N, CA, C and O of each residue as an XYZ file, in Angstrom:
188
protein
N       5.675     10.516     -4.281
C       4.919     11.667     -3.448
C       5.381     12.784     -2.255
O       4.784     13.609     -1.564
N       6.751     12.348     -2.406
C       7.159     12.715     -0.893
C       7.448     12.541      0.034
O       8.659     12.334      0.114
N       6.578     12.476      1.535
C       6.632     11.580      2.261
C       6.127     10.408      2.232
O       6.705      9.478      2.795
N       4.942     10.236      1.563
C       4.155      8.458      1.301
C       4.152      8.461     -0.255
O       4.251      9.347     -1.105
N       3.985      6.974     -0.287
C       3.562      6.621     -1.482
C       1.941      5.904     -1.346
O       1.732      4.815     -0.811
N       1.062      6.639     -1.857
C      -0.070      6.406     -1.723
C      -0.340      4.349     -3.132
O       0.124      4.020     -4.224
N      -0.919      3.936     -2.515
C      -1.498      2.955     -3.429
C      -2.833      2.701     -3.687
O      -3.545      3.122     -2.775
N      -3.440      2.168     -4.593
C      -4.916      1.816     -4.533
C      -4.988      0.599     -5.353
O      -4.870      0.605     -6.579
N      -5.254     -0.806     -4.385
C      -4.420     -2.233     -4.119
C      -6.384     -3.030     -4.786
O      -7.476     -2.833     -4.252
N      -6.121     -3.717     -5.821
C      -7.397     -4.564     -5.114
C      -7.298     -6.227     -4.917
O      -6.947     -6.998     -5.810
N      -7.622     -6.552     -3.769
C      -7.533     -7.586     -3.295
C      -8.959     -8.152     -3.222
O      -9.850     -7.940     -2.400
N      -8.910     -9.241     -4.745
C     -10.201     -9.900     -4.879
C     -11.067     -8.464     -5.372
O     -10.755     -7.571     -6.160
N     -12.419     -8.707     -4.439
C     -13.443     -7.851     -5.346
C     -13.291     -6.207     -4.399
O     -13.863     -5.118     -4.369
N     -12.157     -6.896     -3.730
C     -12.304     -5.265     -2.444
C     -11.189     -4.572     -2.705
O     -10.049     -4.932     -2.999
N     -11.737     -3.424     -2.539
C     -10.069     -1.598     -2.950
C     -10.127     -1.471     -1.707
O     -11.045     -1.351     -0.895
N      -7.949     -1.549     -1.610
C      -7.593     -0.713     -0.127
C      -6.906      0.110     -0.847
O      -6.495      0.081     -2.007
N      -6.817      1.119      0.314
C      -6.308      2.036     -0.357
C      -4.810      2.122      0.871
O      -5.151      2.131      2.053
N      -3.742      2.162      0.677
C      -2.724      1.536      1.290
C      -1.476      3.286      1.600
O      -1.114      3.708      0.502
N      -1.132      3.816      2.329
C      -0.228      4.670      2.642
C       1.363      4.362      2.879
O       1.651      4.697      4.028
N       1.983      4.072      2.491
C       3.407      3.656      2.489
C       4.270      4.875      3.023
O       4.873      5.537      2.179
N       4.379      5.234      4.412
C       5.588      6.233      4.515
C       6.721      6.200      4.666
O       7.291      5.136      4.907
N       7.470      7.553      4.550
C       9.144      7.115      4.220
C       9.242      6.130      3.106
O       9.749      5.054      3.421
N       8.815      6.294      1.709
C       8.777      5.011      0.835
C      10.561      5.420      0.485
O      10.876      4.512     -0.284
N      11.719      6.245      0.664
C      12.545      6.168      0.407
C      13.362      5.208      0.604
O      13.479      4.735      1.734
N      14.164      4.684     -0.568
C      14.888      3.753     -0.602
C      14.076      2.301     -0.272
O      14.491      1.466      0.531
N      12.706      2.166     -1.142
C      12.080      1.457     -0.725
C      11.763      1.110     -2.765
O      12.233      1.754     -3.703
N      10.962      0.064     -2.807
C      10.320     -0.375     -4.072
C       9.027      0.459     -4.094
O       8.232      0.502     -3.155
N       8.889      1.165     -5.343
C       7.556      1.760     -5.845
C       7.028      0.805     -7.133
O       7.726      0.417     -8.070
N       5.853      0.586     -6.949
C       5.234     -0.749     -7.427
C       4.438      0.631     -8.524
O       4.014      1.712     -8.115
N       4.441      0.149     -9.883
C       3.843      1.033    -10.805
C       2.462     -0.222    -11.134
O       2.672     -1.377    -10.763
N       1.338      0.058    -11.713
C       0.591     -0.017    -12.018
C       0.449     -1.594    -12.769
O       0.775     -1.886    -13.920
N      -0.055     -2.350    -11.877
C      -0.236     -3.825    -13.091
C       0.248     -4.482    -11.856
O      -0.477     -5.115    -11.089
N       1.867     -4.241    -11.674
C       2.497     -4.637    -10.731
C       2.018     -5.995     -9.671
O       1.044     -5.873     -8.929
N       2.372     -6.544     -9.693
C       2.688     -8.094     -8.592
C       3.024     -7.561     -7.443
O       4.240     -7.367     -7.467
N       2.251     -6.998     -5.779
C       2.804     -6.822     -4.893
C       1.970     -7.435     -3.887
O       0.804     -7.826     -3.943
N       3.089     -7.434     -2.660
C       2.553     -8.238     -0.960
C       2.678     -7.124     -0.483
O       3.367     -6.130     -0.716
N       1.515     -7.570      0.597
C       1.269     -6.621      1.633
C       1.728     -7.509      2.998
O       1.777     -8.737      2.926
N       2.006     -6.909      4.045
C       2.300     -7.970      5.273
C       1.979     -6.455      6.041
O       2.106     -5.338      5.539
N       1.462     -6.853      7.601
C       0.973     -5.495      8.450
C       0.035     -6.349      9.595
O      -0.836     -7.175      9.323
N       0.442     -5.936     10.873
C       0.395     -5.940     12.051
C      -1.313     -6.134     12.349
O      -2.021     -5.372     11.689
N      -2.028     -7.092     13.289
C      -3.801     -6.429     12.317
C      -3.981     -4.988     13.322
O      -4.890     -4.181     13.132
N      -2.930     -4.841     14.422
C      -3.241     -3.180     15.031
C      -2.947     -2.274     14.168
O      -3.083     -1.099     14.507
N      -2.352     -2.680     12.503
C      -1.968     -1.134     12.444
C      -3.158     -1.343     10.916
O      -2.768     -1.021      9.794
N      -4.287     -1.799     11.109
C      -5.341     -1.785      9.874
C      -6.242     -1.010     10.495
O      -6.645     -1.193     11.644
N      -6.620     -0.013      9.654
C      -7.973      0.958     10.331
C      -9.091      0.665      9.165
O      -8.814      0.910      7.991
N     -10.322      0.147      9.530
C     -11.336      0.331      8.868
C     -12.305      1.403      8.595
O     -13.014      1.673      9.564
N     -12.525      2.102      7.496
C     -13.276      3.086      7.668
C     -14.569      2.600      6.648
O     -15.561      3.318      6.524
C-alpha cells in the first residue's frame, strides 16, 4: 500500500483495524494467516 500496510484482524468477535507504518523489510500477512500483535497500551486508540 505504500507508506503503511492496512490489516483487518478478528480477535475473537472483535474486529481490529491495524495500520502498520513503514512496512518495508517486514512480513506482509495474507488473508487467513496467523499473526501476533504486540503494542504498548499508550499506542492503542479506541474509537
